[in-house]
One Martini backbone bead per residue (centre of mass of N, CA, C, O) as a GRO file, in nm:
protein
  260
    1MET     BB    1   0.056   0.063  -0.018
    2GLU     BB    2   0.287   0.257  -0.019
    3ASP     BB    3   0.337   0.224  -0.326
    4LEU     BB    4   0.051   0.275  -0.443
    5PHE     BB    5   0.023   0.567  -0.256
    6GLY     BB    6   0.261   0.732  -0.329
    7GLY     BB    7   0.198   1.077  -0.265
    8ALA     BB    8  -0.137   1.080  -0.227
    9ALA     BB    9  -0.244   1.194   0.045
   10PRO     BB   10  -0.297   1.502  -0.009
   11TYR     BB   11  -0.497   1.445  -0.244
   12TYR     BB   12  -0.696   1.272  -0.093
   13ALA     BB   13  -0.775   1.482   0.126
   14LYS     BB   14  -0.857   1.722  -0.080
   15PHE     BB   15  -1.016   1.559  -0.345
   16ARG     BB   16  -1.169   1.360  -0.210
   17PRO     BB   17  -1.476   1.290  -0.159
   18GLY     BB   18  -1.682   1.280   0.065
   19TYR     BB   19  -1.988   1.141   0.215
   20GLY     BB   20  -2.137   1.327   0.384
   21GLN     BB   21  -2.332   1.427   0.640
   22ALA     BB   22  -2.576   1.235   0.623
   23ALA     BB   23  -2.417   0.968   0.619
   24ILE     BB   24  -2.262   1.006   0.885
   25GLU     BB   25  -2.507   1.044   1.070
   26HIS     BB   26  -2.635   0.771   1.014
   27LEU     BB   27  -2.399   0.600   1.105
   28ALA     BB   28  -2.387   0.705   1.397
   29GLU     BB   29  -2.676   0.631   1.479
   30THR     BB   30  -2.647   0.326   1.426
   31LEU     BB   31  -2.396   0.276   1.625
   32GLY     BB   32  -2.353   0.502   1.835
   33ALA     BB   33  -2.231   0.739   2.060
   34ASP     BB   34  -2.076   0.500   2.252
   35SER     BB   35  -1.883   0.407   2.037
   36ARG     BB   36  -1.633   0.179   1.920
   37VAL     BB   37  -1.454   0.241   1.616
   38LEU     BB   38  -1.345   0.076   1.329
   39ASP     BB   39  -1.124   0.205   1.077
   40LEU     BB   40  -1.061   0.016   0.793
   41GLY     BB   41  -0.884   0.190   0.594
   42CYS     BB   42  -0.871   0.524   0.650
   43GLY     BB   43  -0.656   0.690   0.558
   44PRO     BB   44  -0.702   1.044   0.616
   45GLY     BB   45  -1.008   1.036   0.752
   46THR     BB   46  -1.283   1.043   0.590
   47ILE     BB   47  -1.441   0.903   0.834
   48ALA     BB   48  -1.305   0.938   1.114
   49ILE     BB   49  -1.334   1.242   1.158
   50PRO     BB   50  -1.647   1.286   1.144
   51LEU     BB   51  -1.717   1.046   1.338
   52SER     BB   52  -1.569   1.148   1.603
   53ARG     BB   53  -1.806   1.367   1.663
   54ARG     BB   54  -2.035   1.102   1.718
   55VAL     BB   55  -1.838   0.928   1.889
   56LYS     BB   56  -1.631   0.808   2.124
   57ALA     BB   57  -1.440   0.623   1.924
   58VAL     BB   58  -1.148   0.593   1.699
   59LEU     BB   59  -0.994   0.337   1.503
   60ALA     BB   60  -0.725   0.417   1.285
   61VAL     BB   61  -0.646   0.204   1.006
   62ASP     BB   62  -0.330   0.182   0.815
   63PRO     BB   63  -0.066   0.091   0.582
   64ALA     BB   64  -0.018   0.407   0.535
   65ARG     BB   65   0.176   0.647   0.670
   66GLU     BB   66   0.092   0.895   0.503
   67MET     BB   67  -0.208   0.885   0.578
   68LEU     BB   68  -0.177   0.913   0.884
   69ALA     BB   69  -0.024   1.181   0.883
   70GLU     BB   70  -0.250   1.343   0.746
   71GLY     BB   71  -0.465   1.296   0.960
   72ARG     BB   72  -0.314   1.422   1.197
   73ARG     BB   73  -0.280   1.704   1.068
   74LEU     BB   74  -0.591   1.773   1.044
   75VAL     BB   75  -0.630   1.663   1.377
   76GLU     BB   76  -0.443   1.751   1.633
   77ASP     BB   77  -0.693   1.809   1.858
   78VAL     BB   78  -0.787   1.518   1.844
   79THR     BB   79  -0.852   1.254   2.104
   80ASN     BB   80  -1.057   1.008   1.968
   81ILE     BB   81  -0.808   0.928   1.780
   82ALA     BB   82  -0.646   0.628   1.671
   83TRP     BB   83  -0.342   0.590   1.507
   84VAL     BB   84  -0.277   0.293   1.301
   85HIS     BB   85  -0.044   0.070   1.191
   86GLY     BB   86  -0.216  -0.130   0.944
   87ASP     BB   87  -0.429  -0.418   0.888
   88SER     BB   88  -0.630  -0.701   0.842
   89THR     BB   89  -0.392  -0.882   0.990
   90VAL     BB   90  -0.424  -0.711   1.296
   91LEU     BB   91  -0.694  -0.744   1.456
   92ARG     BB   92  -0.599  -0.906   1.724
   93GLY     BB   93  -0.399  -0.649   1.815
   94LEU     BB   94  -0.632  -0.475   1.889
   95PRO     BB   95  -0.828  -0.293   2.036
   96PRO     BB   96  -1.129  -0.273   2.133
   97PHE     BB   97  -1.436  -0.319   1.941
   98GLU     BB   98  -1.785  -0.281   1.817
   99HIS     BB   99  -1.718  -0.166   1.530
  100VAL     BB  100  -1.705  -0.160   1.164
  101VAL     BB  101  -1.553   0.051   0.913
  102MET     BB  102  -1.575   0.091   0.547
  103GLY     BB  103  -1.470   0.188   0.252
  104ARG     BB  104  -1.270   0.140  -0.016
  105SER     BB  105  -1.092  -0.079   0.133
  106PHE     BB  106  -1.246  -0.355   0.098
  107HIS     BB  107  -1.137  -0.422  -0.203
  108TRP     BB  108  -0.832  -0.494  -0.085
  109MET     BB  109  -0.940  -0.746   0.046
  110ASP     BB  110  -1.001  -1.045   0.213
  111ARG     BB  111  -1.319  -1.050   0.271
  112ARG     BB  112  -1.396  -1.328   0.384
  113SER     BB  113  -1.179  -1.342   0.608
  114VAL     BB  114  -1.253  -1.080   0.754
  115LEU     BB  115  -1.545  -1.161   0.831
  116MET     BB  116  -1.470  -1.409   0.999
  117GLU     BB  117  -1.298  -1.255   1.206
  118LEU     BB  118  -1.516  -1.053   1.297
  119ASP     BB  119  -1.702  -1.271   1.417
  120GLU     BB  120  -1.495  -1.318   1.659
  121LEU     BB  121  -1.458  -1.004   1.762
  122LEU     BB  122  -1.739  -0.917   1.771
  123PRO     BB  123  -2.000  -0.843   1.919
  124PRO     BB  124  -2.321  -0.943   1.892
  125ARG     BB  125  -2.403  -0.624   1.793
  126GLY     BB  126  -2.207  -0.604   1.583
  127ALA     BB  127  -2.095  -0.406   1.302
  128VAL     BB  128  -2.083  -0.386   0.942
  129ALA     BB  129  -1.970  -0.096   0.765
  130LEU     BB  130  -2.048   0.046   0.448
  131ILE     BB  131  -1.899   0.320   0.255
  132GLY     BB  132  -2.029   0.426  -0.069
  133PRO     BB  133  -2.104   0.356  -0.366
  134ALA     BB  134  -2.363   0.284  -0.515
  135ARG     BB  135  -2.446   0.023  -0.712
  136GLN     BB  136  -2.512   0.217  -0.973
  137GLN     BB  137  -2.236   0.316  -0.944
  138GLY     BB  138  -1.937   0.390  -1.063
  139GLU     BB  139  -1.630   0.311  -1.059
  140PRO     BB  140  -1.333   0.454  -1.135
  141TRP     BB  141  -1.254   0.194  -1.338
  142GLN     BB  142  -1.506   0.249  -1.492
  143PRO     BB  143  -1.600   0.328  -1.786
  144ASP     BB  144  -1.768   0.631  -1.806
  145ALA     BB  145  -1.903   0.713  -1.523
  146GLN     BB  146  -1.781   0.990  -1.596
  147PRO     BB  147  -1.741   1.267  -1.802
  148TRP     BB  148  -1.405   1.264  -1.775
  149GLN     BB  149  -1.298   0.961  -1.821
  150PRO     BB  150  -1.212   0.939  -2.118
  151VAL     BB  151  -0.977   1.133  -2.084
  152GLU     BB  152  -0.830   0.997  -1.856
  153ARG     BB  153  -0.783   0.723  -1.999
  154GLN     BB  154  -0.617   0.830  -2.237
  155VAL     BB  155  -0.382   0.949  -2.069
  156CYS     BB  156  -0.306   0.693  -1.918
  157GLU     BB  157  -0.233   0.529  -2.174
  158GLU     BB  158  -0.009   0.723  -2.269
  159PHE     BB  159   0.150   0.653  -1.974
  160GLY     BB  160   0.102   0.340  -1.898
  161LEU     BB  161  -0.173   0.326  -1.733
  162ASP     BB  162  -0.338   0.077  -1.539
  163ILE     BB  163  -0.652   0.074  -1.388
  164HIS     BB  164  -0.651  -0.253  -1.316
  165THR     BB  165  -0.395  -0.364  -1.179
  166ALA     BB  166  -0.411  -0.298  -0.873
  167ALA     BB  167  -0.689  -0.418  -0.813
  168ASN     BB  168  -0.648  -0.710  -0.935
  169ALA     BB  169  -0.423  -0.795  -0.730
  170PHE     BB  170  -0.663  -0.812  -0.489
  171HIS     BB  171  -0.873  -0.974  -0.652
  172ALA     BB  172  -1.042  -1.279  -0.611
  173THR     BB  173  -1.320  -1.132  -0.675
  174ASP     BB  174  -1.628  -0.985  -0.823
  175GLU     BB  175  -1.793  -0.983  -0.587
  176HIS     BB  176  -2.021  -0.822  -0.433
  177HIS     BB  177  -2.064  -0.689  -0.131
  178HIS     BB  178  -2.351  -0.781  -0.086
  179ASP     BB  179  -2.297  -1.085  -0.145
  180MET     BB  180  -2.076  -1.127   0.062
  181LEU     BB  181  -2.249  -1.056   0.312
  182ALA     BB  182  -2.492  -1.254   0.264
  183ALA     BB  183  -2.266  -1.505   0.301
  184SER     BB  184  -2.226  -1.416   0.587
  185PRO     BB  185  -2.266  -1.363   0.923
  186PHE     BB  186  -2.356  -1.064   0.796
  187SER     BB  187  -2.677  -1.098   0.651
  188SER     BB  188  -2.803  -0.839   0.779
  189LEU     BB  189  -2.939  -0.582   0.577
  190GLU     BB  190  -2.884  -0.219   0.561
  191SER     BB  191  -3.002   0.052   0.344
  192ARG     BB  192  -2.866   0.379   0.247
  193VAL     BB  193  -2.926   0.660   0.028
  194PHE     BB  194  -2.718   0.943  -0.079
  195SER     BB  195  -2.767   1.248  -0.248
  196ARG     BB  196  -2.544   1.444  -0.466
  197ARG     BB  197  -2.364   1.737  -0.579
  198LEU     BB  198  -2.084   1.813  -0.795
  199THR     BB  199  -1.816   2.047  -0.864
  200TRP     BB  200  -1.566   2.060  -1.111
  201ASN     BB  201  -1.233   2.127  -1.176
  202VAL     BB  202  -0.925   2.094  -1.292
  203ASP     BB  203  -0.774   2.078  -1.023
  204GLY     BB  204  -0.956   1.862  -0.901
  205LEU     BB  205  -0.910   1.636  -1.117
  206VAL     BB  206  -0.607   1.618  -1.086
  207GLY     BB  207  -0.603   1.554  -0.785
  208LEU     BB  208  -0.776   1.302  -0.803
  209GLN     BB  209  -0.585   1.141  -0.986
  210LEU     BB  210  -0.341   1.151  -0.767
  211SER     BB  211  -0.511   0.958  -0.555
  212TYR     BB  212  -0.454   0.717  -0.721
  213SER     BB  213  -0.282   0.428  -0.749
  214TYR     BB  214  -0.235   0.426  -1.076
  215SER     BB  215  -0.162   0.773  -1.042
  216SER     BB  216   0.056   0.824  -0.859
  217PRO     BB  217   0.343   0.985  -0.796
  218ALA     BB  218   0.510   0.723  -0.768
  219ARG     BB  219   0.423   0.595  -1.040
  220LEU     BB  220   0.514   0.842  -1.222
  221GLY     BB  221   0.739   1.012  -1.125
  222ASP     BB  222   0.905   1.188  -1.370
  223HIS     BB  223   0.607   1.215  -1.521
  224LEU     BB  224   0.430   1.410  -1.359
  225PRO     BB  225   0.440   1.688  -1.505
  226ALA     BB  226   0.344   1.580  -1.782
  227PHE     BB  227   0.078   1.463  -1.688
  228VAL     BB  228  -0.053   1.718  -1.581
  229LYS     BB  229  -0.037   1.882  -1.840
  230THR     BB  230  -0.194   1.682  -2.023
  231LEU     BB  231  -0.456   1.665  -1.859
  232ARG     BB  232  -0.535   1.959  -1.860
  233ARG     BB  233  -0.545   1.994  -2.168
  234ALA     BB  234  -0.756   1.768  -2.226
  235LEU     BB  235  -0.989   1.872  -2.055
  236LEU     BB  236  -1.016   2.155  -2.197
  237ALA     BB  237  -1.062   2.045  -2.482
  238ASP     BB  238  -1.329   1.892  -2.401
  239ASN     BB  239  -1.390   2.140  -2.168
  240PRO     BB  240  -1.371   2.482  -2.171
  241THR     BB  241  -1.525   2.555  -1.900
  242GLY     BB  242  -1.405   2.384  -1.645
  243GLN     BB  243  -1.681   2.214  -1.586
  244TRP     BB  244  -1.812   1.952  -1.367
  245GLU     BB  245  -2.068   1.718  -1.317
  246GLN     BB  246  -2.172   1.534  -1.017
  247LYS     BB  247  -2.344   1.240  -0.921
  248LEU     BB  248  -2.399   1.124  -0.592
  249ALA     BB  249  -2.426   0.785  -0.453
  250THR     BB  250  -2.448   0.703  -0.114
  251GLU     BB  251  -2.379   0.416   0.074
  252VAL     BB  252  -2.521   0.266   0.372
  253LEU     BB  253  -2.397  -0.047   0.487
  254VAL     BB  254  -2.551  -0.264   0.725
  255ALA     BB  255  -2.409  -0.545   0.904
  256ARG     BB  256  -2.560  -0.828   1.061
  257ARG     BB  257  -2.658  -1.054   1.260
  258PRO     BB  258  -2.901  -1.253   1.286
  259GLY     BB  259  -3.110  -1.125   1.546
  260ARG     BB  260  -2.939  -0.841   1.636
   0.00000   0.00000   0.00000
């Protein structure tokens, strides 16, 4: 993960859209204000930081030290977030937690094994919560899910960046999260979807691009300046207004053991 997201942490924190206040508030209400929550694969605190204002404590775990450092920098005065270097293989060595939440990190994991281990670690009413694009929304690596992505894909191909390589290296199966959870001990699912609109400019889209694993500054290396220049030029050639609209549908999917 250090290599995959090398140099991406500042761009991730600044340009990746958060999940929105309504989604975070619903998540907090569902888990409970007195909860101790594990944010597994926390990145720079996209979930952990806003959630920490609404729950008792957040254990923010990520394998990338750059991401953890960026999260700490963003909220130096927040005392109820513990930033921990680690990943899904160190669950048994963590302090106790009552619920676990994951954003885009879940697709990097051996999901079935993680869910089986969480079944052993979580208390009876403990929940596994996923927050991210709703099922009908395209993931970043799906072609043309957003209006600027044909241009993005063309520039990435020009620089030899394969948007599928990094993700596929970690995917044992293409099974959707919903189906994976339904076949796990946490098969009782509750879903809420929250919609909102975002407006992007060129700087935002370039920064967003540099937050992805397949086009991170570390992966681009010495080609970073040329890539940024080429992407900016291509985006403006495609849309001289320099403004792009995006409709986001964010799902909060909460999975519990049946009868709990």
